[in-house]
C-alpha positions in Angstrom: -247.0 96.5 -128.3 -243.3 96.7 -129.0 -241.8 96.2 -132.4 -238.3 95.6 -133.7 -239.1 97.5 -136.9 -237.2 100.7 -137.5 -239.1 103.7 -138.7 -237.6 105.8 -141.5 -238.5 109.5 -141.3 -236.3 110.6 -144.1 -237.4 112.2 -147.3 -237.9 108.7 -148.8 -238.5 105.9 -149.3 -241.2 105.5 -146.6 -241.9 102.6 -144.2 -244.2 100.1 -145.7 -246.7 97.9 -143.9 -245.4 94.4 -143.2 -248.3 92.8 -145.3 -247.1 94.8 -148.3 -243.5 93.7 -147.8 -244.6 90.1 -147.4 -246.6 90.2 -150.7 -243.7 91.8 -152.5 -241.4 89.1 -151.1 -243.7 86.4 -152.5 -244.1 88.1 -155.8 -240.4 88.8 -156.2 -239.7 85.2 -156.9 -242.3 85.0 -159.6 -245.3 87.1 -160.4 -248.5 85.2 -160.3 -249.4 84.0 -163.8 -246.1 85.1 -165.3 -243.6 82.7 -163.8 -240.6 85.0 -163.5 -239.7 87.9 -161.3 -240.2 91.5 -162.4 -236.5 91.9 -161.8 -235.9 89.3 -164.6 -238.3 90.4 -167.3 -237.7 92.7 -170.2 -239.1 96.2 -169.9 -240.4 95.6 -173.4 -242.4 92.4 -172.6 -246.1 92.2 -172.5 -246.3 91.3 -168.8 -244.2 94.4 -167.9 -246.3 96.6 -170.2 -249.4 95.3 -168.4 -247.8 96.3 -165.0 -247.1 99.8 -166.3 -250.6 100.2 -167.7 -252.2 98.9 -164.5 -250.0 101.3 -162.4 -251.0 104.2 -164.6 -254.7 103.4 -164.5 -254.5 103.1 -160.7 -252.7 106.4 -160.4 -255.2 108.2 -162.6 -258.1 106.8 -160.6 -256.6 107.5 -157.2 -255.3 111.0 -158.0 -258.0 111.9 -160.5 -255.4 112.7 -163.2 -257.2 113.9 -166.3 -256.6 112.2 -169.7 -254.9 115.4 -171.1 -252.0 114.9 -168.6 -249.2 112.4 -169.2 -248.0 110.1 -166.4 -244.2 109.5 -166.5 -242.4 106.7 -164.8 -238.9 107.9 -164.3 -235.7 106.7 -162.8 -233.8 109.0 -160.5 -234.9 111.2 -157.7 -235.3 114.9 -157.0 -232.1 116.0 -158.8 -233.4 114.4 -162.1 -236.8 116.1 -161.6 -235.1 119.4 -160.8 -233.1 119.3 -164.0 -236.1 118.3 -166.1 -238.1 121.3 -165.2 -236.0 123.9 -166.9 -235.3 121.5 -169.8 -239.0 121.4 -170.5 -240.3 124.8 -169.4 -237.4 127.1 -170.3 -235.6 125.3 -173.1 -236.2 128.0 -175.6 -234.1 130.5 -173.6 -236.7 133.2 -174.2 -238.0 133.2 -170.6 -236.1 132.9 -167.3 -236.8 130.4 -164.5 -237.5 132.2 -161.2 -236.5 130.5 -157.9 -237.7 131.3 -154.4 -235.1 129.8 -152.1 -236.6 128.6 -148.8 -234.1 125.9 -147.9 -232.1 122.9 -149.1 -234.5 121.6 -151.7 -234.8 125.0 -153.3 -231.1 125.4 -153.4 -230.7 121.9 -154.9 -233.3 122.8 -157.6 -231.4 126.0 -158.4 -228.1 124.1 -158.7 -229.7 121.9 -161.4 -231.4 124.8 -163.2 -228.2 126.8 -163.6 -226.8 123.9 -165.6 -229.5 124.6 -168.2 -229.0 128.4 -168.6 -229.8 131.7 -166.9 -232.0 131.7 -163.8 -233.3 134.5 -161.6 -233.4 134.2 -157.8 -236.6 136.0 -156.9 -236.1 135.7 -153.1 -233.4 134.0 -151.0 -234.1 133.1 -147.4 -230.4 132.8 -146.5 -230.4 136.0 -144.5 -233.2 134.6 -142.4 -231.5 131.3 -142.0 -234.2 129.7 -144.2 -236.7 129.8 -141.3 -239.4 131.9 -142.8 -241.3 132.4 -146.1 -241.2 135.7 -148.0 -244.1 138.2 -148.0 -245.5 138.6 -151.5 -244.2 142.1 -151.9 -240.6 140.9 -151.1 -240.5 138.5 -154.1 -238.7 140.1 -157.1 -240.0 138.1 -160.1 -238.4 138.7 -163.4 -240.7 140.2 -166.1 -240.2 137.2 -168.3 -240.6 134.3 -165.8 -240.9 130.9 -167.5 -242.0 129.5 -164.1 -241.5 130.0 -160.4 -240.0 127.2 -158.3 
């Protein structure tokens, strides 16, 4: 069976089933029981809060997220997340983030981390053209690692 649909194999977003797109198309004009589109409602409104609460409950159930973990709904992509890691895990400046560079995503994460302070590259795969992972004994962790990325 041939299709005219294009498949996206990039990092994201992913291809969605046509049935999901059709439901989103219907609901975009007005959410059932609400009368307006999610694009038009306040993020402080009760209907929007209900959407967030339902999404969080579904995520917790599907991914078995325990109650002592927070679920964050954030704007932005990988760069935002890469910058938030050192902001939250190394903000005190007492310990140093360690980075193992295995390719472009690691390099992007490092770029964001250096904006927050000192970092330590525990291993860089550049000399191997980023086509292999390090052996454990080749990783040079700092004595005061806040985390390893």
